[in-house]
mmCIF file of the C-alpha atoms, coordinates in Angstrom:
data_MODEL
# 
_entry.id   MODEL 
# 
loop_
_atom_site.group_PDB 
_atom_site.id 
_atom_site.type_symbol 
_atom_site.label_atom_id 
_atom_site.label_alt_id 
_atom_site.label_comp_id 
_atom_site.label_asym_id 
_atom_site.label_entity_id 
_atom_site.label_seq_id 
_atom_site.pdbx_PDB_ins_code 
_atom_site.Cartn_x 
_atom_site.Cartn_y 
_atom_site.Cartn_z 
_atom_site.occupancy 
_atom_site.B_iso_or_equiv 
_atom_site.pdbx_formal_charge 
_atom_site.auth_seq_id 
_atom_site.auth_comp_id 
_atom_site.auth_asym_id 
_atom_site.auth_atom_id 
_atom_site.pdbx_PDB_model_num 
ATOM 1  C CA . MET A 1 1  ? 130.063 178.421 90.741 1.00 0.00 ? 1  MET A CA 1 
ATOM 2  C CA . THR A 1 2  ? 131.795 175.184 91.658 1.00 0.00 ? 2  THR A CA 1 
ATOM 3  C CA . THR A 1 3  ? 134.559 173.807 89.490 1.00 0.00 ? 3  THR A CA 1 
ATOM 4  C CA . LYS A 1 4  ? 134.755 170.219 88.273 1.00 0.00 ? 4  LYS A CA 1 
ATOM 5  C CA . LYS A 1 5  ? 137.456 169.453 90.837 1.00 0.00 ? 5  LYS A CA 1 
ATOM 6  C CA . GLN A 1 6  ? 135.266 170.668 93.683 1.00 0.00 ? 6  GLN A CA 1 
ATOM 7  C CA . ARG A 1 7  ? 132.371 168.539 92.509 1.00 0.00 ? 7  ARG A CA 1 
ATOM 8  C CA . GLY A 1 8  ? 134.711 165.551 92.413 1.00 0.00 ? 8  GLY A CA 1 
ATOM 9  C CA . LEU A 1 9  ? 134.245 164.786 88.730 1.00 0.00 ? 9  LEU A CA 1 
ATOM 10 C CA . ARG A 1 10 ? 137.099 163.392 86.739 1.00 0.00 ? 10 ARG A CA 1 
ATOM 11 C CA . PRO A 1 11 ? 137.580 164.951 83.330 1.00 0.00 ? 11 PRO A CA 1 
ATOM 12 C CA . ARG A 1 12 ? 136.534 162.483 80.649 1.00 0.00 ? 12 ARG A CA 1 
ATOM 13 C CA . SER A 1 13 ? 139.270 161.141 78.427 1.00 0.00 ? 13 SER A CA 1 
ATOM 14 C CA . ARG A 1 14 ? 139.409 163.202 75.273 1.00 0.00 ? 14 ARG A CA 1 
ATOM 15 C CA . THR A 1 15 ? 139.822 160.179 73.045 1.00 0.00 ? 15 THR A CA 1 
ATOM 16 C CA . ALA A 1 16 ? 136.919 158.156 74.458 1.00 0.00 ? 16 ALA A CA 1 
ATOM 17 C CA . LYS A 1 17 ? 133.485 158.807 72.982 1.00 0.00 ? 17 LYS A CA 1 
ATOM 18 C CA . PRO A 1 18 ? 130.420 157.302 74.600 1.00 0.00 ? 18 PRO A CA 1 
ATOM 19 C CA . VAL A 1 19 ? 128.329 155.222 72.206 1.00 0.00 ? 19 VAL A CA 1 
ATOM 20 C CA . SER A 1 20 ? 124.818 154.122 73.088 1.00 0.00 ? 20 SER A CA 1 
ATOM 21 C CA . ILE A 1 21 ? 123.873 150.670 71.970 1.00 0.00 ? 21 ILE A CA 1 
ATOM 22 C CA . ILE A 1 22 ? 120.428 149.204 72.271 1.00 0.00 ? 22 ILE A CA 1 
ATOM 23 C CA . PHE A 1 23 ? 120.702 145.477 72.803 1.00 0.00 ? 23 PHE A CA 1 
ATOM 24 C CA . SER A 1 24 ? 117.827 143.395 71.537 1.00 0.00 ? 24 SER A CA 1 
ATOM 25 C CA . ASP A 1 25 ? 117.528 139.705 70.745 1.00 0.00 ? 25 ASP A CA 1 
ATOM 26 C CA . SER A 1 26 ? 114.359 139.980 68.704 1.00 0.00 ? 26 SER A CA 1 
ATOM 27 C CA . SER A 1 27 ? 113.380 141.945 65.613 1.00 0.00 ? 27 SER A CA 1 
ATOM 28 C CA . GLU A 1 28 ? 112.983 145.725 65.265 1.00 0.00 ? 28 GLU A CA 1 
ATOM 29 C CA . SER A 1 29 ? 109.256 145.490 65.999 1.00 0.00 ? 29 SER A CA 1 
ATOM 30 C CA . THR A 1 30 ? 109.883 144.740 69.695 1.00 0.00 ? 30 THR A CA 1 
ATOM 31 C CA . VAL A 1 31 ? 108.571 147.062 72.331 1.00 0.00 ? 31 VAL A CA 1 
ATOM 32 C CA . LYS A 1 32 ? 111.275 149.395 73.588 1.00 0.00 ? 32 LYS A CA 1 
ATOM 33 C CA . ALA A 1 33 ? 110.698 148.184 77.143 1.00 0.00 ? 33 ALA A CA 1 
ATOM 34 C CA . ASP A 1 34 ? 112.461 144.864 76.511 1.00 0.00 ? 34 ASP A CA 1 
ATOM 35 C CA . ARG A 1 35 ? 115.601 146.654 75.454 1.00 0.00 ? 35 ARG A CA 1 
ATOM 36 C CA . VAL A 1 36 ? 118.566 147.415 77.611 1.00 0.00 ? 36 VAL A CA 1 
ATOM 37 C CA . LYS A 1 37 ? 120.286 150.628 76.669 1.00 0.00 ? 37 LYS A CA 1 
ATOM 38 C CA . THR A 1 38 ? 123.942 150.805 77.504 1.00 0.00 ? 38 THR A CA 1 
ATOM 39 C CA . SER A 1 39 ? 126.657 153.298 76.796 1.00 0.00 ? 39 SER A CA 1 
ATOM 40 C CA . ILE A 1 40 ? 130.260 152.313 76.157 1.00 0.00 ? 40 ILE A CA 1 
ATOM 41 C CA . ALA A 1 41 ? 133.235 154.570 75.658 1.00 0.00 ? 41 ALA A CA 1 
ATOM 42 C CA . LEU A 1 42 ? 135.333 153.853 72.595 1.00 0.00 ? 42 LEU A CA 1 
ATOM 43 C CA . ASP A 1 43 ? 138.510 155.674 71.693 1.00 0.00 ? 43 ASP A CA 1 
ATOM 44 C CA . GLN A 1 44 ? 138.453 157.800 68.546 1.00 0.00 ? 44 GLN A CA 1 
ATOM 45 C CA . LYS A 1 45 ? 140.077 155.229 66.253 1.00 0.00 ? 45 LYS A CA 1 
ATOM 46 C CA . LEU A 1 46 ? 137.809 152.425 67.397 1.00 0.00 ? 46 LEU A CA 1 
ATOM 47 C CA . TYR A 1 47 ? 134.766 154.708 67.241 1.00 0.00 ? 47 TYR A CA 1 
ATOM 48 C CA . ARG A 1 48 ? 135.453 155.639 63.613 1.00 0.00 ? 48 ARG A CA 1 
ATOM 49 C CA . ARG A 1 49 ? 135.969 151.995 62.685 1.00 0.00 ? 49 ARG A CA 1 
ATOM 50 C CA . PHE A 1 50 ? 132.851 151.032 64.606 1.00 0.00 ? 50 PHE A CA 1 
ATOM 51 C CA . LYS A 1 51 ? 130.732 153.645 62.820 1.00 0.00 ? 51 LYS A CA 1 
ATOM 52 C CA . ALA A 1 52 ? 132.137 152.737 59.414 1.00 0.00 ? 52 ALA A CA 1 
ATOM 53 C CA . TYR A 1 53 ? 131.445 149.053 59.976 1.00 0.00 ? 53 TYR A CA 1 
ATOM 54 C CA . ALA A 1 54 ? 127.956 149.778 61.269 1.00 0.00 ? 54 ALA A CA 1 
ATOM 55 C CA . ALA A 1 55 ? 127.172 151.924 58.223 1.00 0.00 ? 55 ALA A CA 1 
ATOM 56 C CA . GLN A 1 56 ? 128.514 149.241 55.910 1.00 0.00 ? 56 GLN A CA 1 
ATOM 57 C CA . GLU A 1 57 ? 126.284 146.651 57.569 1.00 0.00 ? 57 GLU A CA 1 
ATOM 58 C CA . GLY A 1 58 ? 123.318 149.019 57.330 1.00 0.00 ? 58 GLY A CA 1 
ATOM 59 C CA . VAL A 1 59 ? 122.723 149.427 61.051 1.00 0.00 ? 59 VAL A CA 1 
ATOM 60 C CA . LYS A 1 60 ? 122.518 152.595 63.091 1.00 0.00 ? 60 LYS A CA 1 
ATOM 61 C CA . VAL A 1 61 ? 125.178 152.861 65.784 1.00 0.00 ? 61 VAL A CA 1 
ATOM 62 C CA . TYR A 1 62 ? 122.400 153.438 68.308 1.00 0.00 ? 62 TYR A CA 1 
ATOM 63 C CA . GLU A 1 63 ? 120.306 150.459 67.225 1.00 0.00 ? 63 GLU A CA 1 
ATOM 64 C CA . LEU A 1 64 ? 122.724 147.570 67.008 1.00 0.00 ? 64 LEU A CA 1 
ATOM 65 C CA . MET A 1 65 ? 121.625 144.079 67.783 1.00 0.00 ? 65 MET A CA 1 
ATOM 66 C CA . GLU A 1 66 ? 123.613 142.212 70.412 1.00 0.00 ? 66 GLU A CA 1 
ATOM 67 C CA . GLU A 1 67 ? 124.926 139.728 67.870 1.00 0.00 ? 67 GLU A CA 1 
ATOM 68 C CA . GLY A 1 68 ? 126.043 142.454 65.480 1.00 0.00 ? 68 GLY A CA 1 
ATOM 69 C CA . MET A 1 69 ? 127.700 144.259 68.344 1.00 0.00 ? 69 MET A CA 1 
ATOM 70 C CA . ARG A 1 70 ? 129.792 141.207 69.172 1.00 0.00 ? 70 ARG A CA 1 
ATOM 71 C CA . THR A 1 71 ? 130.905 140.847 65.563 1.00 0.00 ? 71 THR A CA 1 
ATOM 72 C CA . ILE A 1 72 ? 131.804 144.515 65.343 1.00 0.00 ? 72 ILE A CA 1 
ATOM 73 C CA . MET A 1 73 ? 133.790 144.424 68.551 1.00 0.00 ? 73 MET A CA 1 
ATOM 74 C CA . ASP A 1 74 ? 135.628 141.277 67.436 1.00 0.00 ? 74 ASP A CA 1 
ATOM 75 C CA . LYS A 1 75 ? 136.428 142.740 64.047 1.00 0.00 ? 75 LYS A CA 1 
ATOM 76 C CA . THR A 1 76 ? 137.440 146.170 65.321 1.00 0.00 ? 76 THR A CA 1 
ATOM 77 C CA . THR A 1 77 ? 139.492 145.042 68.286 1.00 0.00 ? 77 THR A CA 1 
ATOM 78 C CA . ASN A 1 78 ? 141.436 142.470 66.279 1.00 0.00 ? 78 ASN A CA 1 
ATOM 79 C CA . VAL A 1 79 ? 142.362 144.879 63.493 1.00 0.00 ? 79 VAL A CA 1 
ATOM 80 C CA . ARG A 1 80 ? 145.400 146.953 64.368 1.00 0.00 ? 80 ARG A CA 1 
# 
């Protein structure tokens, strides 16, 4: 069996967690085809804050609207 090094894969940072966000400009009823699914890696602290904020706003982390995403990122990145 080949090791990670042989396959040329870098070990993922332990603090970064990938988060899938589905961007959508229109309402929930849109067809999934119009959506762009993207995955971003957030460090543990930011991820926890992100999830907490998302829960508080009543959105699923995986189904955030683009606008909400911007607000969350602004709020979480500015808080130290």
